[in-house]
C-alpha positions as CSV (number, residue, x, y, z in Angstrom):
1,M,0.3,20.4,-11.2
2,E,2.4,22.2,-8.8
3,Q,3.2,20.9,-5.3
4,R,1.2,22.7,-2.7
5,F,3.3,21.9,0.4
6,N,6.1,19.6,1.5
7,Y,4.8,17.6,4.5
8,F,8.3,15.9,4.8
9,K,9.8,19.2,5.8
10,A,6.8,21.1,7.3
11,A,6.1,18.4,9.9
12,P,9.3,16.4,10.4
13,D,8.1,14.8,13.6
14,A,4.9,13.6,12.0
15,Y,6.9,12.3,9.0
16,R,9.2,10.4,11.4
17,A,6.2,8.9,13.2
18,M,4.7,7.7,9.9
19,S,8.1,6.4,8.8
20,G,8.1,4.5,12.1
21,L,5.1,2.6,10.9
22,E,6.9,1.8,7.7
23,S,9.9,0.6,9.6
24,Y,7.7,-1.7,11.7
25,L,6.1,-3.1,8.5
26,H,9.4,-3.7,6.9
27,G,10.3,-6.1,9.7
28,C,6.8,-7.5,10.6
29,G,7.2,-10.8,8.6
30,L,4.8,-10.1,5.8
31,E,6.2,-10.6,2.3
32,E,7.7,-7.5,0.8
33,G,6.0,-8.1,-2.5
34,L,2.6,-8.5,-0.8
35,L,3.0,-5.3,1.1
36,H,3.9,-3.3,-2.1
37,L,1.0,-5.0,-3.9
38,V,-1.6,-3.9,-1.4
39,K,0.0,-0.4,-1.3
40,L,-0.2,-0.2,-5.0
41,R,-3.9,-1.4,-5.0
42,A,-4.9,1.1,-2.4
43,S,-3.1,3.9,-4.3
44,Q,-5.0,2.9,-7.4
45,I,-8.3,3.2,-5.6
46,N,-7.3,6.5,-4.1
47,G,-5.8,7.9,-7.3
48,C,-2.4,8.8,-5.7
49,A,0.0,9.3,-8.6
50,F,3.1,9.7,-6.3
51,C,2.4,6.4,-4.5
52,L,1.5,4.6,-7.7
53,D,4.8,5.6,-9.2
54,M,6.7,4.5,-6.0
55,H,5.1,1.1,-5.5
56,W,5.2,0.2,-9.2
57,K,8.9,0.9,-9.2
58,D,9.5,-0.9,-5.9
59,L,7.6,-4.0,-7.2
60,R,9.5,-4.0,-10.4
61,S,12.8,-3.7,-8.5
62,I,12.1,-6.9,-6.6
63,G,11.2,-8.8,-9.8
64,E,7.4,-8.5,-9.9
65,E,6.0,-9.4,-13.4
66,E,4.6,-6.5,-15.4
67,Q,1.5,-8.6,-16.4
68,R,0.5,-8.8,-12.7
69,L,1.0,-5.0,-12.3
70,Y,-0.9,-4.1,-15.5
71,S,-3.9,-6.1,-14.4
72,L,-3.9,-5.3,-10.7
73,D,-7.2,-3.3,-10.9
74,A,-8.8,-6.4,-12.4
75,W,-7.2,-8.9,-10.0
76,R,-10.5,-10.9,-9.5
77,E,-10.5,-11.8,-13.2
78,C,-6.9,-12.9,-13.4
79,Q,-5.5,-16.3,-12.5
80,W,-2.0,-15.1,-11.7
81,Y,-2.7,-14.0,-8.1
82,T,-2.4,-16.5,-5.3
83,D,-5.2,-17.1,-2.8
84,R,-3.2,-15.2,-0.2
85,E,-2.8,-12.3,-2.5
86,R,-6.5,-12.3,-3.4
87,A,-7.5,-12.3,0.3
88,A,-5.1,-9.4,0.9
89,L,-6.4,-7.4,-2.1
90,A,-10.0,-7.9,-1.0
91,W,-9.1,-6.8,2.5
92,T,-7.3,-3.8,1.0
93,E,-10.3,-2.8,-0.9
94,A,-12.6,-3.2,2.0
95,L,-10.5,-1.1,4.4
96,T,-9.8,1.5,1.7
97,L,-13.4,1.8,0.8
98,V,-14.6,1.4,4.4
99,T,-17.4,4.0,4.0
100,Q,-19.0,1.8,1.3
101,G,-20.3,-0.9,3.6
102,H,-17.6,-1.2,6.2
103,V,-15.7,-4.5,6.1
104,P,-17.9,-7.4,5.2
105,D,-17.8,-10.6,7.2
106,A,-17.2,-12.6,4.1
107,V,-14.0,-10.6,3.2
108,Y,-12.8,-11.1,6.8
109,E,-13.4,-14.8,6.7
110,E,-11.4,-15.2,3.5
111,A,-8.6,-13.1,5.0
112,R,-8.6,-15.3,8.1
113,K,-8.1,-18.4,6.0
114,Q,-4.9,-16.9,4.7
115,F,-3.5,-14.8,7.6
116,N,-3.2,-15.5,11.3
117,E,-4.2,-12.8,13.7
118,K,-0.8,-11.0,13.8
119,E,-0.5,-11.1,10.0
120,L,-4.0,-9.7,9.5
121,T,-3.3,-7.0,12.1
122,D,0.0,-6.1,10.3
123,L,-1.8,-6.2,6.9
124,S,-4.4,-3.8,8.3
125,I,-1.7,-1.5,9.6
126,A,-0.1,-1.5,6.2
127,I,-3.4,-0.6,4.5
128,T,-4.3,2.1,6.9
129,T,-0.8,3.5,6.6
130,I,-0.8,3.7,2.8
131,N,-4.2,5.3,2.9
132,A,-2.8,8.0,5.2
133,W,0.2,8.4,2.8
134,N,-2.1,8.6,-0.1
135,R,-4.2,11.4,1.5
136,L,-1.1,13.4,2.4
137,S,0.4,13.1,-1.0
138,I,-2.8,13.9,-2.8
139,A,-3.5,16.9,-0.6
140,A,0.1,18.2,-1.0
141,R,0.1,17.3,-4.7
142,T,3.4,15.5,-4.2
143,T,5.1,15.3,-7.6
144,P,5.1,11.8,-9.2
145,G,7.9,10.5,-11.3
146,M,10.8,11.6,-9.1
147,Y,10.9,8.6,-6.8
148,K,14.0,6.4,-7.0
149,V,13.9,2.9,-5.6
150,G,15.2,2.8,-2.1
151,A,15.1,6.6,-1.7
152,Y,13.2,6.4,1.6
153,K,14.8,3.3,3.1
154,S,17.0,5.4,5.4
155,H,13.8,7.0,6.7
156,T,12.1,3.7,7.4
157,Q,14.8,1.4,8.7
């Protein structure tokens, strides 16, 4: 597929605003691996090839095990995710698929057992941000496979 448009260059102020959210998330206190894990899961749900490539590479660069990445879409059936990760993944799915029943109280209650109010807010910001990136990248047909680990750090820090 051919890229339709380049939102990085076409709307630099909007790109900087979105990057500002990423910069905030980088320093919010949530674990880097957890943030990439939820971004990868949302990108799986949304079918965003560019973001799948990016977050897979980012997770591998910080030492994430391939087994956990291979089975991420079946995380409920695998014992190698922590309770905190499970709560974050369930929250990710609920927010990403919000039109399919909103966010169930049971998912919220599990998330609150693992995350304080600030952490849950930050996690929600991370999930809504990756959903926005997914939609931009899918609409633009941003080319997957070109991402190099750390390529956007100067834009987000």
